[in-house]
C-alpha positions in Angstrom: 8.7 15.0 34.3 10.1 12.8 31.5 9.0 9.7 33.3 5.4 11.1 33.7 5.3 12.0 30.0 6.5 8.5 29.0 3.8 6.9 31.2 1.1 9.0 29.5 2.5 8.5 26.0 2.8 4.7 26.2 -0.9 4.0 26.6 -1.7 6.5 23.8 0.8 4.7 21.5 -0.8 1.3 22.4 -4.3 2.7 21.6 -3.1 4.2 18.3 -1.3 1.0 17.4 -4.5 -1.0 18.1 -6.5 1.2 15.9 -4.1 1.0 13.0 -3.8 -2.8 13.4 -7.6 -3.0 13.2 -7.7 -1.4 9.8 -5.4 -3.9 8.1 -8.0 -5.0 5.6 -8.9 -1.9 3.6 -12.5 -1.0 2.6 -13.3 -1.6 -1.0 -13.5 1.5 -3.3 -15.2 0.1 -6.4 -16.5 2.3 -9.1 -20.3 2.4 -9.1 -20.3 2.6 -12.9 -18.5 -0.8 -13.1 -21.1 -2.3 -10.7 -24.2 -0.9 -12.4 -23.0 -1.1 -16.0 -24.9 1.2 -18.3 -27.1 2.7 -15.6 -27.2 6.5 -15.5 -26.6 8.6 -12.4 -29.8 8.6 -10.4 -31.0 5.2 -11.6 -32.1 2.7 -9.0 -28.8 0.7 -9.2 -26.7 3.8 -8.9 -28.7 5.1 -5.9 -28.8 1.7 -4.2 -25.0 1.1 -4.6 -24.1 4.6 -3.4 -26.3 4.1 -0.3 -24.8 0.7 0.3 -21.3 2.0 -0.1 -21.9 4.7 2.5 -23.4 2.2 4.9 -20.5 -0.2 4.4 -17.9 2.5 5.0 -19.7 3.7 8.1 -19.7 0.1 9.5 -16.3 -1.0 8.3 -14.4 -0.2 11.6 -16.8 -2.5 13.5 -16.2 -5.5 11.2 -13.5 -8.0 12.1 -10.5 -8.4 9.8 -11.5 -12.0 9.3 -15.0 -11.1 8.2 -13.6 -8.3 6.0 -11.2 -10.6 4.2 -13.7 -13.4 3.9 -16.4 -11.2 2.4 -14.0 -9.5 0.0 -12.9 -12.9 -1.2 -16.4 -14.1 -1.5 -17.6 -11.1 -3.5 -14.5 -11.2 -5.7 -14.7 -14.9 -6.4 -17.5 -14.7 -9.0 -16.4 -11.3 -10.3 -19.7 -9.7 -9.4 -18.5 -7.0 -7.0 -21.2 -4.9 -5.3 -21.6 -3.0 -2.0 -24.9 -4.8 -1.5 -23.1 -8.2 -1.7 -20.5 -7.0 0.8 -23.2 -5.9 3.2 -25.1 -9.1 2.8 -22.0 -11.1 3.5 -21.0 -9.1 6.6 -24.6 -9.3 8.0 -24.7 -13.1 7.4 -21.3 -13.6 9.1 -22.4 -11.4 12.1 -25.6 -13.3 12.5 -23.7 -16.6 12.3 -21.3 -15.4 14.9 -24.2 -14.4 17.3 -25.9 -17.8 16.7 -22.7 -19.6 17.5 -22.2 -17.6 20.6 -25.8 -18.4 21.7 -25.4 -22.1 21.1 -22.3 -22.3 23.2 -24.1 -21.0 26.3 -25.3 -23.5 28.9 
């Protein structure tokens, strides 16, 4: 019985380990007020960035760690953090990856 339980537990641990390793680059949690400046709640900037933050957090698990790290560095490099900038970067990198994959096919 112990052997059976170990056989079942081992793949589960591998799966859990793979998931935790996948989340090594943590999603940004920037304050909307710091992004939008003096904008009041409900202004277009605030609404847009809140929507973009939700979209980014929903897609984060599907983004590679390389793309996560590269986009965080790119958005941080000029000091103009925004969820829109992160989404744009991730989309650009995903499209580039698809194009590279298509160009490698015979």
